[in-house]
N, C-alpha and C positions, 0 to 999 in steps of 0.2 A: 610557615605557610604550607598548606597541603598542595603537593604537586600532582597534576592530573595529565594523563595522556588520553586523547580523544580518538576513538575509532568510529568511522562511519561517514555517511554522506547525507543523512537525514531525509532521504527519499524513501518514505515508508510504503509507497505504492509505485507500481510500474506505470510509465506513461506520463509521469509528472514532469512538466516543462521546467520548473524551477522550485527550489526549496530555499526558504529564508533562514535555514539553520538556526531555529530559535534556541535550541539547547546549547549548541556550541557558542553562539553569540551571548547567550545568557550567562554562561560560565565566565566569559571574559568581562561582560558588563558588571557582574556581581563581584568581581575582584579575585576570582579563583585563578591560580597560576597554571595555565595550560602550557605545558612545556613541549608538547609535540602533537601532531595530528597524523593519523594513519588512515588512508582511504585508498580508493582504486578506481580506475576507469573500467567500465564494463567491457567485455569482449565484443559486445554488440556494436556494429559499425554506427548504428543510429545514435547510440549513447556516446560514442567517442566524439561526435560532433557537438555534443552539448556541453555547456559550461559546467564545470565542477565547482559548486559554490564554496565548499570547504577549502578549496585551493585558493580562492580569492580571500577568504578569511585569514588563511595562513600568511598570504602575502601582505595583507593589510596590517597585521599585527606582528609581522616578522617572527612567525612560529615555524619551526622546522616541520616540513611535510614529507611523508613517506608514502609511496604508491606501489607497494610490493604486490605481486600476484599471490603470495602466501605470506601472512604476517610473521611466520617463523623465520623468514629471510632477514628480518630486521631485529631478531632476538637480541643480539649483542648491542646494537644501537639503542634499543629501547631500555636495556638494563642500565646503560650509562646515564640515563636521565634520573635514575633513583626516584621514580615517581611513586607516590603512595597509593594511588588508585587510578583506575581507567574507567572511562564512560563510553558505552557503545550504543550507537543509534543507527540502525539500518546499515550495518557494515557489509553484509552479504558474503562473508567469508567465514570458514570454520576457524575458530581460535583454539589452538592446541593448549593442553594443560601446561606445557613449558612456558607459554606466553602468559597464561593466567597467573602462574606462580611468581611472576616478576613482581606483582603488586601486593603489598602487605594487606591492603583492604579489599583486594580482589577487583573484578571488573563488573560494573553495574550496567545492566542492559535495560533499555526501554523497549518493551515489546507491545505492539498494538492489538492485544486481545486479552481476554480474561483467562489467563493460564489456569489449568492445563488445556483449556480449549484452544484449538487452532495454533498449536506449535507449528513451526515451519515458515516457509517464505512468503505466503500470501494470506495472512490472517484477515486483512480488511476485505479483500475480494471474496474470501470464503464466507464471511458473515453475510455479504450481499447475495452471493450465489445460493446460500441456504435459506434466504428469506428471513433472517433473524431480525428481531425487533430491538435487540440490545447487544452491544459488544462493549469493549472497554480497553483499558491499558494496564499493563503490569510493570512494576519496577522490580527487577529480579537480580539476583547475584548469579553471574554467568558460571556455567559449568561446561565441561568438555562435551556433554550430551546436548543434542539440539533442544534448546529452550526448556531444559529439565531442571535448572537451578531453582533454589528456594526463592520465595517471593517476599519482598519487603512490604509492598502496598499495591492496591488496585483502585481504579476508578471506573465507574460504569458510564457508558455513552449510549443514548437512545438512537434508534435508527428509524427515520420516517419511511413510510411505505414507498414513496417515490424518490427516495434519496439516492444520489449517484455516488460513485467512488470518491471524487474530489471533494464533494461537500462533506462526506463522512470523514475523509482524511483531515480536513480543517478542524472538525470537532475533536478528533482524536489528538491532533497536534496540540490544541489548546488544553485539553485535559491532561495530556502526558507532560507538558511543560510545567504546568502548575504543580502536579503531583511530584514530579522529579525534584523540583527545587524545594518543595516541602520536606522531602525525604533526605536529600543529600547531606545537609548539616548533621542530621541525626545519625546517618550511616557513618559519617566521618568520626563523630564523637563516640560512637559505639552504643548509643541509646536505643537504636532501632535494630531488632534482630529479625532475619528473614524466616519464613515458615516453609517447610518442605511441601512440594506439590504432591497431590494424590495421583500417582502415575496411572492408576486403574481408570481414571476419568479422562485421560488424555485423548484428544483428537488431533488430527494433523491436516494441515493445508498442503496443497500440491502446487508445483510449478505450473504456470499457465503458458501454453504454447500459442503461437500465432494462429494455428488451425482451430483453436478453441473458439475463435471469433466468428466462425462461419455459422450463421443461423440455420438451425435444422427444424423445419416445420413439423417434423414427426415428434418433437418434444411438446410439452404443454405450453400454453400461452404464459402461464405464471413463471415457468422456468426460463423461458426466453426473455421475459421482462427482467428477471433477476440478472441474467447474463448481460443484457444491455446496460444495466446499472453498474455492474461490476467491471465491465470491460471498457469503460470510458478511457480515452487516451491511448491505451494499448491493452489487448490486441485489436480493439474496436470490433463492433458487431456488424458483419458484412453480409449482404444478401443481394440477390438479383430480382428486381421487380420487373416482370416482363423481360425486356432486354436491357434494362437500366441497372448498372452496378451502383449500389448505394451503401453508405454506412449509416445504420440506424442509431441515433443518439438518444432518443427518448420514446418510450412506448408504455402501454399499459395492457393488462389482460382483461378480456371480457368473457365472463363465464356463461352468460346467457346466450343461447343459440349455438348452432354448430355448423360446420362446413368442412369440406374436404381439406386435408392438409395441403398448404401451399396455395389454396384458392384465394385470389385477390377480389375484394369487394369494395366498391365505393358507394357509400350511402348518401353522402353529400360532400360539399367542398371542404369540410373540416374533418373527414373521417375516411381513412383507408385501413381496412382490416385484412388480415391474412389468416386463413384457417390453420389450426394446429391439431395435435392429437387430442387436446382437451381445451375447448374454448377458442377464442379468436384473439389475435394480437392487434391492438389498435396503435398504429404508428402515428406519433405526434410531431417528431422532428427527425430530419435525416440530412445526409450530405451526399448528393450525387457525385460520382467520380469526377474529379477535376473542378467541382463547384464548391461554393460556400455552404455551410450548414444553413438550413431553412426550415420553417414550419411546414407542416404537411399541406396547408392551404396554398403556399407559394409553389410547392412541388406539383400539386395537382393543376395549378393554373398553367404550368408549362408542359406537363407530361401526361395529363389525363388521357389524351387520345391514344397514348402508347400502352396504357394499362388494359389488361384483359378483365372485363367485368362480367 
């Protein structure tokens, strides 16, 4: 039986409260021999407080679990398992060539973009930030370079105009899980060969900082709309409406008409717009500081008198 070591936590996007680890559990459910799990707790204090789902899977099925800061620290331990192949899903650490070379069949990585587009740490967020109408998933053979390895297969995923990060994440998880389990037996038996990427077409995603979540009214309404979609969960899209601190959770851009950047206008109980460098941002849902998320109608019912119109 093929022995597998699993690397990752299956949180393909930041701010995700929980992952059901469909690929890790799928490997176990389908009878693959997962001999070890390698994951890590983030250095972020907020993430340290969250449940690590793969650790629960390890405990449930009595699988050895390693949580090194650097996977090279476990090199000798991993060698002792004599695993044939490794599977990596959202591991978040650089894997050295020494670790890759342990596995006769290599390390198979599930990457949530159509490589070579959006190599790097935030491919799902980047697709939303750039207003893409399509993204996808790539099953690739890991190399020491960041997302540079050859690709076994890809699947496309459409993006709706109003789609947020978590909705897109679910679609990508479904597509990647199906594609992965279609490919894995062929990879193991050697009937599926990967194709090298065209490095000249590569684009790269960037790490997202907490400060990126501050809404800047000097940007265009469409760019702000894209940010709100991409920053759901973390870092969240924050603004001050008059003197009220809020997190904007849903909005759309209005191209018709213009107003000064940052100017608040209320046309009726269902519409609050803010002027930008190009168009207006129509806020549909938000969360005042210390309150629950609410539609704009509920916000205006309680805060209309405090808004400058």
